[in-house]
C-alpha positions in Angstrom: 0.0 0.0 0.0 1.2 3.4 -0.9 0.1 6.1 1.6 -0.1 9.9 1.0 -0.8 11.9 4.1 -2.2 15.3 3.5 -2.8 18.2 5.7 -6.6 18.2 5.4 -9.5 17.0 3.4 -9.6 19.6 0.6 -5.6 18.8 0.0 -6.4 15.2 -0.2 -9.4 15.7 -2.6 -7.1 17.5 -4.8 -4.6 15.0 -4.8 -7.1 12.2 -5.2 -8.2 14.1 -8.4 -4.9 14.3 -9.8 -4.1 10.7 -9.2 -7.7 9.6 -10.8 -6.8 11.7 -13.9 -3.5 10.0 -14.3 -4.6 6.4 -13.9 -7.7 6.9 -16.2 -5.7 8.5 -18.9 -3.1 5.9 -18.6 -5.8 3.2 -19.7 -8.4 5.2 -21.5 -10.0 2.1 -23.1 -11.0 0.8 -19.7 -13.9 2.0 -17.5 -13.4 4.0 -14.1 -15.1 3.1 -10.8 -16.8 5.9 -8.9 -18.2 6.4 -5.6 -20.6 8.8 -3.9 -20.7 10.9 -0.7 -19.2 14.3 0.5 -15.6 13.1 0.2 -16.0 12.2 -3.5 -18.1 15.0 -4.4 -15.1 17.3 -3.3 -12.9 15.2 -5.7 -15.4 15.6 -8.7 -15.3 19.4 -7.8 -11.5 19.3 -8.3 -12.0 17.4 -11.4 -14.3 20.1 -12.8 -12.1 23.0 -11.8 -9.0 21.4 -13.5 -11.2 21.2 -16.6 -10.6 17.5 -16.9 -12.0 15.9 -20.1 -12.7 12.2 -19.6 -11.4 9.9 -22.3 -13.1 6.7 -21.0 -16.4 5.7 -22.3 -17.9 3.7 -19.3 -18.1 4.4 -15.4 -19.3 1.8 -12.9 -20.7 2.8 -9.6 -19.7 1.2 -6.5 -23.4 0.7 -5.1 -27.0 1.8 -5.0 -29.9 1.6 -2.7 -32.2 -1.5 -3.7 -35.4 -0.3 -5.3 -34.9 3.4 -5.1 -35.9 5.6 -7.9 -33.0 6.5 -10.3 -34.4 10.1 -10.4 -34.7 10.5 -6.5 -32.3 13.0 -4.9 -30.9 10.0 -2.7 -30.3 7.7 -5.8 -26.6 7.3 -6.1 -27.1 7.1 -10.0 -28.7 10.3 -9.9 -25.9 11.8 -7.6 -23.2 10.6 -10.0 -25.0 12.1 -12.8 -25.4 15.5 -11.1 -22.0 15.9 -9.7 -19.7 13.9 -12.3 -21.3 13.3 -15.6 -23.2 16.7 -15.9 -20.4 19.1 -14.6 -17.9 17.3 -16.7 -20.1 17.2 -20.0 -19.2 13.7 -20.1 -21.6 11.6 -22.5 -20.4 8.2 -21.6 -22.5 5.3 -20.0 -23.1 5.0 -16.1 -23.5 1.7 -14.9 -25.3 1.3 -11.4 -26.1 -2.1 -9.7 -29.7 -2.5 -9.5 -30.5 0.3 -11.9 -31.5 0.5 -15.7 -30.8 -2.7 -17.5 -29.6 -4.1 -14.3 -32.9 -3.6 -12.5 -33.9 -7.4 -13.1 -33.7 -10.7 -11.5 -30.4 -11.3 -13.0 -29.3 -7.6 -12.8 -26.4 -8.2 -10.6 -25.1 -11.2 -12.4 -25.5 -9.0 -15.6 -23.6 -6.1 -13.7 -20.7 -8.4 -13.0 -20.7 -9.7 -16.8 -20.4 -5.9 -18.0 -17.5 -5.4 -15.7 -15.6 -8.5 -17.4 -16.6 -7.4 -20.7 -15.5 -3.8 -20.4 -13.0 -3.9 -17.6 -10.6 -3.9 -15.8 -11.4 -0.8 -14.1 -8.6 1.4 -14.3 -9.1 3.2 -11.1 -11.8 2.6 -8.5 -12.6 5.5 -5.8 -13.1 4.2 -2.4 -14.1 5.4 1.1 -14.6 3.5 4.4 -17.5 3.7 6.7 -17.4 4.4 10.3 -17.9 1.0 10.9 -15.4 -0.1 8.3 -17.7 -1.1 5.4 -16.4 -0.7 2.0 -19.2 0.2 -0.6 -22.1 -1.6 1.2 -19.9 -4.4 2.2 -20.6 -4.5 6.0 -18.2 -6.3 8.5 -18.5 -10.0 8.1 -18.7 -9.7 4.3 -17.2 -12.7 2.4 -14.0 -11.5 0.9 -14.8 -13.3 -2.3 -18.1 -11.8 -2.5 -19.2 -10.5 -6.0 -22.0 -7.9 -6.8 -25.2 -8.8 -4.8 -28.1 -7.5 -2.8 -27.3 -6.8 1.0 -29.2 -5.9 4.0 -27.8 -2.6 5.6 -26.6 -2.6 9.3 -28.2 -0.3 11.6 -25.2 1.8 12.0 -25.0 2.4 8.5 -28.6 3.3 8.2 -28.4 6.0 11.0 -25.3 7.6 9.2 -27.0 7.8 6.0 -30.4 8.9 7.5 -28.9 12.8 7.4 -29.6 12.8 3.6 -33.1 11.7 3.9 -35.9 14.1 4.6 -37.6 11.3 6.6 -35.2 9.1 8.4 -38.1 6.2 8.2 -37.4 6.2 4.3 -33.9 5.1 4.7 -33.7 1.8 2.5 -32.9 -1.3 4.3 -31.2 -2.9 1.5 -28.6 -2.0 -1.2 -27.0 -3.5 -4.4 -23.2 -3.6 -4.1 -20.3 -4.5 -5.8 -18.6 -7.3 -3.6 -14.9 -7.4 -2.3 -13.6 -9.5 -4.8 -15.2 -7.3 -7.5 -13.6 -4.3 -6.2 -10.2 -6.2 -6.1 -10.3 -6.5 -9.7 -9.6 -2.9 -10.6 -6.1 -2.0 -11.4 -5.7 0.6 -9.0 -7.7 1.2 -5.7 -7.7 4.8 -4.6 -8.9 4.8 -0.8 -10.0 8.4 0.5 -10.1 8.4 4.4 -10.5 11.9 6.1 -11.4 13.0 9.8 -11.1 11.4 13.2 -14.4 9.8 13.0 -12.9 7.5 10.4 -9.8 6.8 12.5 -10.7 3.9 14.6 -12.3 1.9 11.4 -9.3 2.6 9.5 -6.7 1.7 12.2 -8.4 -1.6 13.0 -8.5 -2.6 9.3 -4.7 -2.0 9.1 -3.6 -3.4 12.5 -6.2 -6.2 13.1 -7.4 -7.2 10.0 -9.9 -10.0 10.0 -13.4 -10.8 8.7 -15.0 -7.9 10.4 -12.9 -5.4 8.4 -13.7 -5.5 5.0 -10.7 -3.5 3.9 -8.5 -6.6 4.9 -9.8 -8.0 1.5 -8.1 -5.2 -0.2 -4.9 -4.6 1.7 -2.6 -6.9 -0.3 -3.8 -5.2 -3.8 -0.9 -4.6 -5.6 -2.0 -0.9 -6.4 -3.7 0.2 -3.2 -3.2 3.9 -2.7 -4.3 5.6 0.6 -4.8 9.3 0.7 -5.5 10.3 4.4 -5.2 13.2 6.8 -4.8 10.7 9.7 -1.7 9.8 11.6 -1.6 6.2 11.3 
């Protein structure tokens, strides 16, 4: 693992944007892997500010709430359109598990097939949850897991409730890339900022086991950590 320690989140997002551009331009024939959330929004803003012109034709989302409308403000697909595709004037195809052509009984299997056909992903953006989850792979997830429907843990739903007008409407399930699926990317770009994430990161690095999903990725040949934490 390569670690870049930065002074603050904004500096880290700027560095992540630079690394993302370099990796995607090195393999423009391959898709990229996108993530959502406040940290990633800052990365996308940096891409826009740098006038980045994507050369890839496909992008795969890490995860998506199960059964949510693609036009909902809480849909990750909608978020990626609003914060990535639209601002960058990117006309490629966004793939999200459980959405569009993947909203079928065989959708998650078809999503895996799409990754195999178009991949490998050149660079996959990643974050880590306060309980250590990667995408929606909660603690205890099989390290060989593939794209699938999962039940969300209470802590994850509480963390996500701030984005919903009514906390009672927070989805209880999601579709997510599995840990083995994520591991296929040529580069994993992991962004971890803030003291509230420190415990999860330290546990993953110092005591990796089945309860720390990051342990499934720690031996990846090109895992890059950008953080403002002292570890």
